[in-house]
N, C-alpha and C positions, 0 to 999 in steps of 0.2 A: 277851704279849697287854697287859698290861698297864704296860708301855712305850710300846706303840703310844698304847694309850688317855689318857696323859698328856698326850702330844704333840697329838692331837687335839682334847685339850680346853685346851690352851694352860697346863698348869701344872707342865712340867715346867724342868727348870734349861736346857737347853738352846734354850728359846722366849724367853730374853730379850734384847732388842738390845741391844748396847751404843754409846752415842754415840760418835763418832768425836772426837779430840782436837783436831785441826784445827776443826772446828766452836763446842767450847767458849773456843776462842783467840778465832773471830772475832766472838764475844759479848763478850767480856769488851773486845776492840780497840775494839769499837763504844762501849761502855758508858763506856770511859776516854776515847775522844776525845767523847763527848757530856757527861762531866763537866769538861771541859779546855774547852770551848765556854763550858759558862755559867759556870766561874770567870773565864775573860779578859772575859766580858760585862759583868762586874762590875768591874769597873776606874774607877777616878776618872776617868778621860777620856771617859767616856761624859757627864758633867757638864760637863767643863769642854773643849769641844769647839773646834777650831782656825778662830771664826766671829768677824766683827765683830758687835756689837751696838752700836746707838745711842745716841748719848750716853755710851759707856764709853772706857775708858783700852784701850791696848793693848801690850805688850808687843815685838810684831813692826817698830814703828817706832821711830826714833830719839828723836822726839820724845814716844812713849810715847801719841799721840793716835791715837783709830779712826778719826774722822772725819778723812777727808782735804779737805784744799783744792781747789777746781777746776784743773784745769791752764790756763794764759794761755793768753789766745784762743781759746776754744773754747767751741761754742756748742750748746745742746742741740737736738733733734730738733724743727721745728715752731718754734722760739726765733730762726731770724736775722730780725731786723726792719730789714730793710737800708733801706727808706722811712720814715725817722723822721718824717715829716709824716702820713704814711697811720697812723701808731701814736700819736703825741704830738697831732697837731694844732698845732705851731709849725715853725718854723724859725731857724735863726741869723742874727739881722738884723746888718745894718752895722756898727751900735753893739756886736756881741757880746751882747746879750742875745737872749731869745727874743722871737721875733714871727709873729701869729697873720695869716692870710692868707685872703682874700675868695673861696675858690674850693676845690674838691674836688679830694679826690687823684686820679690818675689811674686806681687801680686799681677805684675807684666812678664808672661812668658814670652819669649825671642821665636814666634811664630813668622811665616809668609804674610800674616794678617797684620800683625802688628808694622811689620817693616813696611808695605803697603801702604796704611793708615799712615806712618811717618813718610814715609814719600808726600804722599796725596798734602800733608800740611804743610811740608816743607817747600814746595814748591809753591802755596800761597802767600808764605808769610814771610819765607830767609829769602829765597830766590829774588826779589828785587833787588836787595843788597848782595848777597854770597855768589850770584847765579846757580842756576839748576846741580854744575858741577862742584861748586862748592870754593872755588877758587878767589869769592871777594871781588867780583867784577860785573854784578848786577847791572842792569840796566841803570836806575838811578845813579851808581858811581859813575858810568860813564858818561852821565850829566851835571858832573858838577862836584855830586856829595863826596865825603870823605871816604876812602876806601877801605871796605869793610873786612874781615879776620879770612886770611886764605886758610881753610879746614885741613890744608895739606901741609901747610909747612910744620916745620920740627915743633915749633911751640904748639899750636893745637893738636899733634899727632899725641905728644906727650900729656897731654890734661887727661885725666882721668872722665869715666863717662857721666858720671852725675855730675860734673863741670860744666856741661854742654845745658842740664836740666837746670842748675842753680843760675846761670846767665838767662835762659830764658824765662825764670820767674823773677830775677833781680834787673836783669839789663846790667850792660856795663860799658860804660863810655858814652860813645856817641850812641850805642845799642839802647832801646827803648826797653821796658819788661811786656813780655806778652804773655802774663798770667791771667789777662780779662779773655785773651784771644784763643788761648789753648788750655786745656783743661790737665790738671797733673798727667793721666792717662797718657794723652797727647804728647804731653813735652818729652814722655820718656820713648815714647814712640819715634820722637824727629831725633831722640839722642839716639837712639838704636839704629835709624837709618844713615845717622850721619856717620855712626862708624861705616856701616855698610857704603855710604860713598866713597871715605876713605880708602879702604879695601880696593874699593872699583876701581881708582886712579894710583895704586900703587902695587896692585895683585901681581905674582909671579905663576909661574906653571906650579907650583909646587900647592898654590891656592885652591886650584880646581881638583875636582875627583878624577882619577885614573881612569883611563879614557878618553876624556872628553878634549875635544877638538880645541886648541887655542890657538888664536889669530892675533896677530899684531894690529893694534887698535890703527896704528899708521897704513898699514895694507889696505884695510877694510876700510877706510876713510879714502885714500885713492884709487881702490877700486867704486867706491860710490861715487867720483868724482868731487869730491870737496877733501881734497888734501891739507888744507888749512886748519880741519878740524883738529891735525895730531900735531899742530905748532904749538910752541911754547905760548903761554899766555902774557902777552904784553900789556903794559898799566896803560890804556887812553890817556889821550893828552888832557882830556878834564878832570883827569884826578888829581884831587890835593890833600894835602896835609892841614889837616885843623890847627889853625894858631892857638898858641899857649894861651890861659884861660889869663883875663886880668884881672886882677882882686877889686878895683874898683865897682866892675861892671859884675859883679857877681861871678860864680861859676858855672858857663855852661856846658853842656852834656857833650862838649867835642873834644874832650881828651881822648888820648891814642888807645886804645883798647887793649893794647898790651906794650910793655916797655919795649920789646923784641923788633915792634913795629918799626921798619925802616922811616926816616924821613924824607920825603919827596924834597926836592927844590925845584922850584920854577922859574925858570929864566926871567929875568925883568930885565925889557929895557933901558937903557939912560936914559935919563929924561934930556930934551933938547938944550944944547948949549946958547948960553944967554943971548938976544936979536937973532937967534937961529929959530926957523919955524920947519 
């Protein structure tokens, strides 16, 4: 009776369950595998991975240079500039030197949309110096910067169309390049708009279609109550001419944009005589 009672209460030796040996082996194997993986993950190879790091050497190549030269005659995607005139604005002339042309590239048809795009880009990037009418008296010129090129003088009117594209691409004199701000298509659009702007300031009755009413700008401005708009463009008193570069101080980008730029003399007050204030 006592034996049965002990079995029911679970206090007898016969109630103890032994863990099988194969289960212990599996636990020990899993623990050993985990320890092995942890030890293997701490090797130095995790820090010295077989990859190329920019501007570092490499033991993989014979010249020990990690940066490899580009394969000869290969072109990156989107950089196949087959039409050099579209991307540079110049062609090779008969004398071997670069030559500018007075024509648009075949990729850019002269449409009203192109002119409107050129006007929008011109008003954003060009008017601060050249003004919206292109006379070279923009807002920053009126505040003391070097007078910009007047797009309506004889020098600029005689320049071929691609000249403006080339200047926007590379800069000229005090003008920096705008290749980062303007895509090649936008630069051509601006060049086309400059031609339209030049025509707008020097057009005659023969340049408009037959039957179109032509009104004098002076009469229109007077009728609108702004006769000053049709007056000659005076140079602001703050406009200055750049000083010549001094070799000992480097070569600043303030040289006159063109040799035809007139030198502007600013009156200087004579210094007071000695002993006078």
